N, C-alpha and C positions, 0 to 999 in steps of 0.2 A: 401312320394312321393316328388320328387324334381321338381321344376318349370323348364320349357324348357328354354334354354339359350336365352337371349335377343339379338336382332340384334344390331350391333354396332351403336352408335349415329352418325348421319351424321357429317362429318367434315366441319368446317367453311372454307371458301375460304380465302386464305392469300393474301398478298399484290401483289405477283407475278401474281396470277390469275387475280386480278382486273386490274393490269397494262397491261397484255396481252389482256384482254377483251376490255379495252379502246382503245388500239392500233388497235385491229381487227375491232372494230366499226368505228374508224376513217378512216381506209383504205376502208371499205365498203361504208361509207358516201362519201368519195372522189370519189369512182367509180360511185356511183349513181349521184352525182352532175355532174361529167364529162359526163355521159351518157345522162342526161337531158339537160345540157347546149349545147351540140353538137348534138342535136337530129336530125338535118338534115343529119348528117353523120353516127350517131350511130344507128338510127332507134330503139328507145326504145321498140316498140311493138314486133319487132323481138327478141330483147334481152329477154324480158319477156317470150315469147313463148319458146325460147331456154332453159332458166333456168327452167321453169316449165316442159318442156319435159325431160330435163336431170334428174330432181328430180323423175319423174315418171319412167323413164327408169332405174334409179338406184334402186328404190324400187321394181320394178317388175321383173327386169332381173339381174342386177349386184349383188345386195346383196344376193338373193337366190343362184345364181351360186357360189359366193364366199363361202357361208356357205356349200354348197354341196361339193365343191372342198376341202374345209378345212377338212370336215369330212372324205373324201376319203383319203387325205394325212395323217391324224391322224391314220387311220386304216392300211395303206399300208407301210408307212415309219417308220423304227425303231426309238425308242425314242432318241437314241444318235444323229441321223441325222435330226430329225424333225424340230427343230428350224432353222437350216441352210437352209434346203429345203424350209420351209415356207418363210423365209426372201428372198431367191432368187426368189421365185415365186412372192412375193409381188413387189419386185423391178422390175422384168421382166414385170409384168402386167402394172406397172406405166409407164415404158419406152415405152412399146408397145402402150399404150393408148395415150401417149403424141405424139408419132411419127406417129400415124395413118394418120392424114391429110397430112403429108409430104410424106409418103410412097404412098398414093393414088394420090398425086399431085394436091390437091385442091388449086386453085389459080394460077396454072401454065398457062402461056400464050405463044403461039407459036410466037407472035410478040415481046416478051421480054424474050430472053433465060436466062437472069440473074436472073429471078425469079425461085426459086427452081432448081438450076443448077446441083445438085448432084444426085447420085443414093442412095436414102434414104433407100431403102429396104436392100441393102448390108450394109449400115451403121448400120441399126438396127440389122442385123445379127451379125455384129462385136461386138456391145455393148452387145447383149444378150450372145454371146460366152464369153465375158469378165466377165460378171456377174456370169455365171455358172462356169468359171474357178476359180474365187475367192471363190465361194461356195465349189467347189471341194477341193481347197487348205485348206480352213477352216475345212472342214470335215476330211481331212487327218490329220491335226494337232490335232483335237479333238480325232480321233481314236487312234492316237499315244499316246496322253496323257492318254487316258483311259487304253491302254495296259500297259503303264509304271506304272500306279497306281496299277494295279492288281499284278504286279510282285514285 
């Protein structure tokens, strides 16, 4: 009787990992110092509520939705296109999430028309169309290469 295979030993973190971790912690420390040193302007209590609320929203809403959507994509999209479609979906979601406050016009003032002066919804539509055009072109190239390999 043979013993079951052992899981691989955990890898040690290299120099690049520790350099990146140090840089990340330095950036976060700078942000916290700036938040606290300018507390009259930054309102640290609001920032803490926002960060905690974002974490809860991510864990209760975003992560389960992404997992569910990922499973759906994995079942519906053929294997040859799956990576391209998933990549385009991820980039589209990031762009849409980033642009949401602009599209909604948060911060726009009637007394100052130079704040958020553009039609951000149409800009978002153009960027999303470009993302999916690139994805379609990448898929066309992949399908062509797949057909060439078969013949």
